[in-house]
KOLDRENLUM-921350 format. One record per residue: x, y, z of N, C-alpha, C in turn; residue in three letters. Coordinates in steps of 0.05 Angstrom, whole numbers, plus 5000, padded with zeros to 4 digits. Layout:
<sites>
XYZXYZXYZALA
...
</sites>
This chain:
<sites>
376904458060376704578087373804598095UNK
373304518120370504528130369504808133UNK
367104858122365805118124363305088142UNK
363205238163360905238181358605388168UNK
356405248160354205388145353105628160UNK
352905608187351805828202353806068201UNK
356306018203358306228201358306348173UNK
358106178153358206278125355706448120UNK
353506398133351106558129351606848135UNK
353306898154354007178162356807258153UNK
357807118133360407198122362707128139UNK
362406938157364506878176367006748164UNK
366506528148368806398136369206118147UNK
371706018144372305738152372005698182UNK
371205458189370805388217373205248229UNK
375605348221378105248233380305448227UNK
382505428242384805608238386205538212UNK
386805738197388205698172390205928168UNK
392705888177394906078174397405938165UNK
398406018142400905908132403205968150UNK
405105788152407405818171408906078165UNK
409506138140411006378134409406628139UNK
406806618136405106838142405106888173UNK
405006668188405206688217407706818226UNK
410006738214412606858222412607158215UNK
411507228192411407508184409607668203UNK
407407538211405507668230406907728257UNK
408407528267409807568292411907788290UNK
413307798268415308018264413908288263UNK
411608298249410108548247409208638274UNK
408208458291407208528317409508638334UNK
411808518333414108618348414908898339UNK
415008928313415709198302413609408310UNK
411109328311409009508319409509628347UNK
410609468364411009558392413709698396UNK
415709638379418409748383419109988366UNK
417810018343418510238325417210498334UNK
418510728328417210988333414611008318UNK
412811168328410111198317410211238287UNK
411911408277411911488249412611258230UNK
414011048240414810828223413010578226UNK
411210588245409510348250407810278226UNK
406910478211405110438189406310268167UNK
409010268165410310118143409909818146UNK
410709698168410309408170407309328172UNK
405709498184402809438186401509418158UNK
402109618141400909618114402009398097UNK
404609348099405809128084404508868091UNK
404208808117403108558125400108538118UNK
398608748123395708748118395108698089UNK
396708808071396008788042397308548029UNK
399708468038401108248025400107978034UNK
399007958058398107698068395707608051UNK
395707358040393507268024390807278039UNK
388807348025386107378036385207108048UNK
383907118071382706888084384306758106UNK
386806848110388506738131387206818158UNK
386806628176385406688201386106488223UNK
385606588247385506418271382606388279UNK
381706138284379006088292378906028322UNK
377806208338377906178367375106208378UNK
374005988389371405988402369206118384UNK
369306048358367306138340367806418328UNK
370106538336370806808327373006788306UNK
372706928284374706918262376607158265UNK
379107098272381107298275382807308250UNK
382007468231383507498206386107658212UNK
387907648193390507778196390108078200UNK
388508208183388008488186386708558212UNK
384908388221383608428247385508418270UNK
387408228269389508208290391408448289UNK
392008548266393808778263392509018276UNK
390009058271388509278283388609258313UNK
388109018323388108978353390909038365UNK
393008938354395608978365396509278362UNK
395809398340396609678336395209858356UNK
392609808361391209978381392109898409UNK
393009658414394109578440396609738445UNK
398309768425400709928428400110218435UNK
398110328420397310608425396310648453UNK
394510468462393310498488395310448511UNK
397110248507399010178528401210388531UNK
402110488509404310688510403410968512UNK
400811008507399811288507400611438483UNK
399611668480400211838456401012108464UNK
403312188454404312468459403312648437UNK
401712538418400712698396398512878405UNK
397813068387395613248393393013118386UNK
392012938404389612798399390012538384UNK
388112368384388312108371388312138341UNK
387012338330387012378301388112658295UNK
389412678272390712918264388613148260UNK
389013368275387313598272384613568286UNK
384213358302381713318315379613208296UNK
377313138308375113028293374013228272UNK
373413128249372213298228369613168217UNK
368513288198366013188187366212908175UNK
368412848162368812578150368812368172UNK
370312428193370412228216367712178227UNK
366212388232363612348245361612198227UNK
361612258201359812118183360711828179UNK
363311788179364311508177363411338200UNK
363511458224362511308248359611258246UNK
358011458237355111428234354511208214UNK
356011208192355610998171356110718182UNK
358310688197358910418208356810328228UNK
356010508245354010438266351310378254UNK
350410548235347810498222347910228208UNK
350110158194350209908179350209678198UNK
351709688220351809468239349109418252UNK
347809628260345109598273343109488253UNK
343109588228341209498208341609208202UNK
344109118198344608838192343808658214UNK
344308748239343508588262340408558263UNK
339008778257336108768257335008598234UNK
336508598212335608438189335308138196UNK
337408028209337507748215336307668242UNK
336407858261335507798288336607538298UNK
339307508297340707268306343307348318UNK
344207188338346707248352349007238333UNK
348907068313351107048293351407318279UNK
349207448272349407708259350607918277UNK
349807908302350908108322353908078324UNK
354807828327357707778329359107868303UNK
357907808281359007888255359308188253UNK
357308338262357408628259359208758280UNK
359608618303361608708322364308698309UNK
364808478295367308448280367608658258UNK
365308718245365308928224366109198236UNK
365109268260365809518272368809518281UNK
369709288290372509258297374309318272UNK
373509198250375109228225375009518215UNK
372509618212372109878199373010118216UNK
372010138240372710358257375610338266UNK
376410088274379210048282381110108260UNK
380510008235382310048212382410338203UNK
380110458200380110738191381510928210UNK
380810908236382011088255384911028261UNK
385810788255388610718257390210878236UNK
389110898212390311058191390211358199UNK
388011438211387811718219389811788241UNK
390411598259392311638280395211648269UNK
395811468251398611438242399311628220UNK
397411728205397911918183397212198193UNK
399312348203398812598216399812848202UNK
401612808183402713038168403612948140UNK
404613138125405413068097407712868097UNK
409412878116411612678117410512398121UNK
408412368137407212108141405812018115UNK
404612208101403212138076405312038056UNK
407512168054409712078035410611798043UNK
411011758069411911498078409911278071UNK
407311338075405211138069405211078040UNK
405311278023405211237994407711097983UNK
410011137996412310987988411910687995UNK
410610638017410010358024408110228004UNK
406110377996404310277976405710237949UNK
407610417943409210387918410810127919UNK
412010067942413509827945411709577941UNK
409309597952407409377950406509327921UNK
405809537906404909497879407109407860UNK
409609477866411909377851412109067855UNK
411808987880411808697886409508557871UNK
407208677872404908567858405308557828UNK
406508767817406908787788408708547779UNK
410708487795412608267788411107997791UNK
409807957813408507697818406107657800UNK
404607867794402307827776403107787747UNK
405407907739406507857713407407567711UNK
408707467732409507187733407107007731UNK
404907087745402406937745401306917717UNK
401507137703400407157675402106977656UNK
404706987659406506847641406806547647UNK
406806487673407506207680405106057692UNK
402806187694400406057704400705957733UNK
402206107749402606037777402506287793UNK
400706297813400606517832402406457856UNK
404606597859406506527880405306557908UNK
403206717910401906747936400306497943UNK
400006317924398706057929400405877946UNK
403005927947404805767964404605847993UNK
403306077999403006158027400106198034UNK
398406048022395606048030393606178011UNK
394606287989392806407969391906197948UNK
390906297927390006117905392406077886UNK
393205827882395605767866395105797836UNK
392905697826392305717797390605967792UNK
391406137774390006377769387306327755UNK
385606537755383106517741383606537711UNK
382006407695382206417666379406467655UNK
379206667637376606727625377006777595UNK
375506627579375806647550378706607541UNK
380106427555382906367548384906567558UNK
384006777572385806977582386306947612UNK
388806937620389506907648389107167662UNK
387707157685387107397700388507377727UNK
390707527730392307517755390907637778UNK
391307527802390007637826391807677850UNK
394207567850396007607873394707497898UNK
394907637921393807537946390907617950UNK
389707757930387007857933384907637929UNK
382407707934380307517931379807437902UNK
380507617884380107567856381607767839UNK
381507747812383007927795381908217795UNK
379308247799378108517798379108687822UNK
378908587847380008757869383008797866UNK
384508607855387308647851387908877832UNK
386508877809386809097790385809357800UNK
383609357815382509607826384409727846UNK
385609557863387509657882389709817869UNK
390809717847392909867833391810117819UNK
389410087807388310317792387610547809UNK
386510497833385710717851388010857864UNK
390410737863392810867875394311037855UNK
393511027829395011157808395311457813UNK
393111597819393211887824394811957849UNK
394811777869396411817893399311797887UNK
400011617869402911597861403811837845UNK
401911947829402612197815403012427835UNK
401412427857401812617879404512577891UNK
405312327897407812267909410112357891UNK
409812337866411912407847412212717844UNK
409912847843410013137837409913317861UNK
408413227882408113397906409813287929UNK
409913027931411412907953414412907949UNK
415312997925418213017919419612747921UNK
418212537913419412267912418912157884UNK
420412267865419912207837420411907831UNK
422511787841423111507835420911327847UNK
420111377872418011217884415411247869UNK
414811497863412311557849412111417821UNK
414411437807414511307780414211007782UNK
415610887802415410597806412510527813UNK
411210687829408410637836406610647812UNK
406910847795405310877771405610637753UNK
408110557748408610327731407410077743UNK
407910037769406809797782403809787781UNK
402510017785399610027784398509947756UNK
399810057735398909997708399309707701UNK
401509587711402009307706399909137721UNK
399209217745397109067759394409077744UNK
393809317734391309347719391309167694UNK
393509167679393709017655393508717660UNK
395108617680395108337685392608227698UNK
391008407710388508317722386408257700UNK
386808367677385008317653382108347661UNK
381408567674378608617683377708897675UNK
375208917668374109177657374109397678UNK
373309327703373109527724375709677728UNK
378009547732380509697734381209857709UNK
380509737686381109877661379410127657UNK
377110137670375510377669376410577690UNK
377410477712378210647735380610827728UNK
382510717713384910867706384211117689UNK
382811087666382211327651380311517666UNK
378711417685377011597700378611777717UNK
380711677730382411847747383912047729UNK
384911957706386312137688384512347677UNK
382012267671380012467661379512677682UNK
379312597707378812797728381112997730UNK
383512897727385913067727385813267704UNK
384813177681384713347657382713577659UNK
381013567679379113787684380414007700UNK
382913987705384314197720383814477709UNK
383914527682383414797672380614907679UNK
378714717684375914797690375414787720UNK
377514797737377114747765375314947779UNK
375115187768373315387781370415367771UNK
369915177754367115157743366014877746UNK
367014727766366214447768363314407775UNK
362114587790359314557797357614567771UNK
358314757753357014777728357414527711UNK
359814427711360514177696358813947707UNK
358613917733357013697745354113707736UNK
352913947738350113967731349613937701UNK
351614017684351313967656351413667650UNK
353113527665353313237662350613097670UNK
349513197692346913087701344813137679UNK
344813377668342813447647343213267623UNK
345613217615346213037592345212757597UNK
345812657621344912387628341912367629UNK
340612577640337712577641336512577612UNK
337712737595336712737567337112467554UNK
339312337559339812067548337711877559UNK
337211897585335311717598332511747586UNK
331711987580329112037569328811957540UNK
331111947526331011887497331511587491UNK
332711447511333311167507330810997513UNK
330710757501328610567508329110437535UNK
331610397541332410277567333310497586UNK
333410447612334410647631337310717625UNK
338210957633340811057626343010877638UNK
342510747661344610587672345210327656UNK
343410267637343910037620346210087600UNK
347110337599349510397582351810227591UNK
351910157617354109987628354209727613UNK
351909627604351809377590353509377564UNK
353909617553355309637527358309677531UNK
359309687556362109717561363409437560UNK
365109397540366309137536369309177530UNK
370909207551373709257548375308997548UNK
374208787561375508527562373508317556UNK
374208127539372307917532371207767556UNK
368607707555367407557577366807717601UNK
366807987599366308147623363408127632UNK
362908237656360308217669358808477669UNK
359008627647357708887646354608867648UNK
353508657636350608617638349808577667UNK
351308417681350708367709350808627725UNK
352808797720353109047734350709237729UNK
349809237704347509407697345009307710UNK
344609047710342208927721342208947752UNK
344508957763344708987792343609267801UNK
344409467786343309737791340309747786UNK
339509617764336709617757335009477780UNK
336009257790334609117811334609277837UNK
336809417842337109577866335009807866UNK
334609927843332710147841329810047841UNK
329309827827326609717825325609587851UNK
327509507868326809377893327309557917UNK
327109817912327610007934325909947958UNK
323409867953321509817975322409587994UNK
324209417984325109187999327509268018UNK
329209448009331709488024331909758038UNK
330009948033330410228042330610258072UNK
329210088088329110128117331710028130UNK
332209768129334609658142336109468124UNK
335709488098337009308079335409058074UNK
336608858063335208608056337008368061UNK
335908148071337607918078338707778053UNK
337307788031338207658007337107797982UNK
338807807961337907927936337807717914UNK
338107467921338207247901335607247884UNK
333307317896330807307881330507537862UNK
332307727861332207947842332707857814UNK
334007637810334707547783337207367784UNK
338007277761340207097759342807227768UNK
344207097787346807187797346607447813UNK
344207527821343907777835344807767865UNK
345607527874346707507901349507647902UNK
350807667879353507787878353308087878UNK
353908217901353608507904356208647894UNK
356608627868359008737856358709037850UNK
357809187870357509477868357409577897UNK
359309747904359409847931357010007940UNK
355910167922353510317928351210137933UNK
350909937916348709747920349009597946UNK
351509507952352009367976351309528001UNK
351909788000351209958024348209968029UNK
346709998007343809998011342709728020UNK
343709518007342709248014343509168042UNK
345809268051346809178078345709348101UNK
344909598095344109778117341809958112UNK
340609948089338410128083339210398074UNK
337210578072337710838060339511018078UNK
339410988104341111148122344111078117UNK
344610828115347410738110348310838083UNK
346510808063347110898036347811198035UNK
346111358048346511648049349111718063UNK
349711588085352211638100354611578083UNK
354511358068356711288050357111508029UNK
354911598017355111817997356212068010UNK
355412128035356312368048359312358055UNK
360312118061363212098065364712188040UNK
363712098017364912187991364612477987UNK
362112577992361512857987363113038005UNK
363312968030364813128050367813138042UNK
368812918031371612908023372013098000UNK
370213097980370413287958370113577968UNK
368313607988367813877999370313988012UNK
371713818028374113908041376313978021UNK
376613808001378613857980378014117965UNK
375414147958374714387943375114647959UNK
374314637985374714868002377614928006UNK
379214728011382114758015383414867990UNK
382614767967383914867942383315167937UNK
380815247943380115527940381615707959UNK
382215597983383615758003386615797997UNK
387715617980390515647973390815737944UNK
388615847933388615937905390916127900UNK
392416067879394816227873397316067879UNK
397215887898399415697903399015447886UNK
400115447862399515237843400214957853UNK
402314927867403114657877401014557897UNK
400114737915398114657935395414597921UNK
394714767903392214707888392414447873UNK
394614397860395014147845394913907864UNK
396013937888396013727908393113637914UNK
391413827920388613767926387113657902UNK
387913757878386513657854387213367848UNK
389713287853390413007849389012827869UNK
388612927893387112767913384212737904UNK
383112947892380412937881380212727858UNK
382312717842382512517821382512237832UNK
384012197854384111937868381311857878UNK
379812057890377211997900375311927877UNK
375512077855373812017832374211737821UNK
376811657820377411387810376211177829UNK
376211237855374911047874371911027868UNK
370611247862367811237857367211067832UNK
368811097811368410937787368710637794UNK
370710577810371210297817368910177833UNK
367510347848365210247865363010147848UNK
362910217822360710117805361309837794UNK
363709727800364309467791365309277812UNK
365409367837366509197858365509297885UNK
365409117904364909187932367109077949UNK
367809207971370009127987369508858000UNK
371408677997371208418010373908308018UNK
376108468013378708378020380508608028UNK
383108578026385008788036385109038018UNK
383709027996383509267979382309507994UNK
380809448016379509668031381509848044UNK
383909758048385909928061386710168044UNK
386510128018387010358000384910578004UNK
382410498009380210678014380710828041UNK
381310678062381910808087384211008085UNK
386310928071388611098067387911358053UNK
386311338032385511578018384011778035UNK
382111668051380611848069382411978089UNK
384211818100386111928120387912138108UNK
388812098084390612288070389112548065UNK
386612528056385012768051384612928077UNK
383912788099383612928124386113068133UNK
388412918131390913028141391913268125UNK
391813248099392913468082391113708081UNK
388613678085386813918085386614058112UNK
387313908133387014028160388614278164UNK
391214288157392714538162391514778148UNK
390414738124389314958109386715048121UNK
384914848127382314918138382515028166UNK
384614938181384915038209385515328210UNK
386615438188387215718187384915898181UNK
382615778177380215938171378315928195UNK
377116158200375116178222372316148211UNK
372016078185369416078172368015808173UNK
369415598183368215328183366415298207UNK
364315448207362315438229360215228222UNK
358315188241356214988236354515078212UNK
354115338209352515428186353815368160UNK
356515398159358015338134357915038128UNK
358214878149358114588146355414498134UNK
353214618145350614548134350314628105UNK
351414858098351214948071352914768053UNK
355214688063357014518047355714238043UNK
354514128063353213868061351013878040UNK
349514108040347314138020348514147992UNK
350714287989351914317963353114047954UNK
354513907973355713657965353713437960UNK
351313467972349213277966348513297936UNK
348513547926348013587897350113427881UNK
352713467889354913337875354813037879UNK
353912947902353812657907351812517888UNK
349712667881347812567861349112567834UNK
350612777828351812797802353912587797UNK
355612527817357812337812356812057806UNK
355011937824354011667817352511657791UNK
350811857786349311847761351111877737UNK
353312037741355112077719356511817710UNK
357011647730358411397723356611177712UNK
354011207715352211007704351911047674UNK
</sites>
């Protein structure tokens, strides 16, 4: 397939339309359902289509790449704008700190990248980036408005991971990726003689990470959402996806989420735990010959893994701070061998948008933990509610661990948007009952969560 070098420079993709016939039929059905279904059911076909469609399917129109997810966002918002909304605002509970920081992150990153290249191709690319990120995130915020919506969304994800568990197992056993018949990669990746299943994703790592980061949410669905069968199916499907992907990052993400859950007895002392962890890592850093983040190099869960690359990526990111801090950097290839591969979400944020983008991304995570922590304290004594917020915190922690081995480049990003929307939706009723969330409290919380935002990334290195 012809690749336009100028488009590829800005991550555009193929310079021609590439949509499988069956994917096109499924897209048309999804668009129709988007306009005819009641609001609460619209998210089901949208998520199914967005995640199941093989990565890279697109319409190429006048130099613009209209990917499947991009089209779904367009048609979904067209339905919202044309039919109007009888809901209480476009987002559940109104705008909150996460929403505002997310918008700031997207805008800072788009402006920085445009300034990096100073080319119209970059401007067009970043307009599409804003379309995808703001449109996708706020679509989840609009559609996920209460606990019933959360349950419905997670049931949809459970259905998806069960499908992936079956197809990725078949890929592992029969050396055929069934999604290859509808535009994906037909032959799976093989490393050191081990088949690494990928499904419709860009590779085996995002496939495994998608399942791993949903694990805590499926536990929530089973225990809090009162959908035991769906939750159990989701848990099993997630673990099968992780196993068949044969990748270290998903295999690290699963125990990270479970470890976070195990800290439930220490829930009232987590600030102390975080600072103790920082102190331990600092002590290790001072006593080691190499920097503490080089510990990653010693993680070898699957033969032929890229742990050394992950460690050196962080090392290069820190040592070349002077290159990327203002508006990012156009290329990192000169940092060392294979350093063009930004297989770390934190590194990608800094390289793509500079220190402001990096900080905003950290603050999205911090604000999410802040809302969960505040909400849990407000319902203290209600064990089910407390447990609900704790499981969501475990899901966020597992996302953080995955960020050290992967950066978003395919439909796995919808799991991230969904988690943020779920946190906003489920914490809103609790926080809305408090009159204490004033600007002074928000400032204090941001200061405290900045402490934790330092602790979390450092803890995972």
